[in-house]
C-alpha angles and dihedrals in degrees: 000000000000118000137222133157114305138171130247123261131208120256091251134028110262089219107045103006091238110159113259135198130224112280098026113145095185134023110260091214105045103009094241112174109243094184092109090069110105112264120250118248108274122246119244110262120244126231121281119236134192129263127263131239134232131255135259125307133253109140122119097219130110107271116262116266113256116262108196113271093339101072110166110242127235120281128254138187126281087219087058092054109076119224107261138202124230092282095052094253116145115257119244111286094018128110122200114237123252109277096015115129117239089221134351120251108238122235132225129020117310124251129216138201143094130269124263122237146187148104144027151245148145133208117244132185106243127210118226116271136188122276097242129048135183119240092258128051109279127227106285091229092054091045091051092050092048090047092055092048092048092049092052093047092048092050090053096047100043133000091204100044114127118233117232118265117247125218114261091213107049095016088215112071124082118242114239127218091269092060098254130119114253090210106046103007094236115159110239125230116256122244093240093056088090125008132175131180141171124199112179107300093348126088136178139185129193127186134184091229127219103284108042129080094221142014111255094175124094136183140189127197132182147150134216141155131262118235090268092054096257111145120244129195124202136189131178126186125188131188117203116228102245097210093053127085116271096355091171090059091047094054093046094048092048095049093049095047092047096050092047091050093046097049093046093048095047092050088054092052099254114160106264093235092053089044090054092050091050092046092056089050090051091049091051091052091050092053092045089055090061089066092057100099133141118275089245089067091058091051091060094043108027094161096059120111130203120288111260142177143164125245138205128172144170138202126200111194138142095349093313130117111200126184133185133177151160116196133012104311113113149215122214129191114217116179120214087236099067091196087071118083120274122211145196106229099193136056122218124250090217142125093247094051089048093052093048093045091050091050091237095121139015118249092253092051094046096050092044089059118097089233093058096109097040104124125230096194132042145142116261145098091269094051120110123241110329113243111175115203115221134173137172130212135185109209118204094209142035121275146132129270115221115204112184150151124243088263086080105030091052084074096041106027107161125058090248092052091050091049090054094055098041107095116246091239095049093120091056097037107029096161092051090047092050090053090050092052093049088048089052090057093046091049088051092057105284092232092161141030108282125215130166135168124192126206117187113221110212126224106277119234116269110282094013096106137047127254 
């Protein structure tokens, strides 16, 4: 989970006495606003550094149209980009290509803080149940009979009528509009606690994790066709900034805006790298819009800051692999032939990466620091000048593209470690592989929300790639 400044919270909720964790802005049980708690002393900001460029060219595609000062750079090969560790250092046996940056310089002013935490939940498919229930659990045979009758009556009266939700705990009570069972009072899991989706060859899974009270990650996947009929696959993953206001809304708004922009641009024939750049700009505007609220709202919550999130995305189309990002979520390249080199295709906008790139700290020192995961780039109304990072690659072999938040890569940081946990059949079974990767993070502790999307990259035509 990305981090920005946040205020302290009491050990227990003043309203319902539910235990809280440091950094909570609202009670996970009753929703009590904790903003009145005195703010913690702010950390000293770190220095801002410039942005990095992209590597050499080699893609037979019309060059991207210029976009002001943020022109996407020319593409280069994933085999040219050495697998890197979290500090951007080349992995053993790898040599960075000529012109490739060892690490990007982050943009904007850094942010500090620590992640929030708390409660649980899982999504279940629920069978139809009757409208009315007694205060105690009814006889299962009676409930089943009533359920069948209610289903038949509903189908006759309205084809679009929604059946009532049934409690996941007692399996008898109806769930009210507040999300609690009318029979036993059990709080119901939220839909975003665990999400899965397939879209053509692309698949994604997101999970709340084991330590946080809600899922602040979001993803969007899709597939379309270029004007010449060539298929294109797209995935976007966003990580809400936990110390910002409504981070779950920010990540959802950004992912939806980005996927809509990407699919529309690709269908019109826009170069994928330019389409990625424009999609990040669209996502930024969507998150900025969340901060546009009436002055009266600020009067009731003066300590709230603007919603914010990170973003990372990838496009696979016509033999190209395009990535774009702002923040510390990542993209990894894992070839089907595991004897071939793997690579991390993004560089973090984070305090630790900045310190290592500036030569002020070693990688071990930087990542041992409590500020290691403080981000230096994000989407939001309080972010500094937006500078989307984009890059294009032209792989010479088949593989799978892993797009993920730090909730996963914290448990498989280097390219080699990620390659070891990605199933061998990930290109053929992306949804299964995504579930395995989320399970790997949960088995490792599940300290953060976990989101991963997988895009298979097909075998390029003979002569299309580089050796």
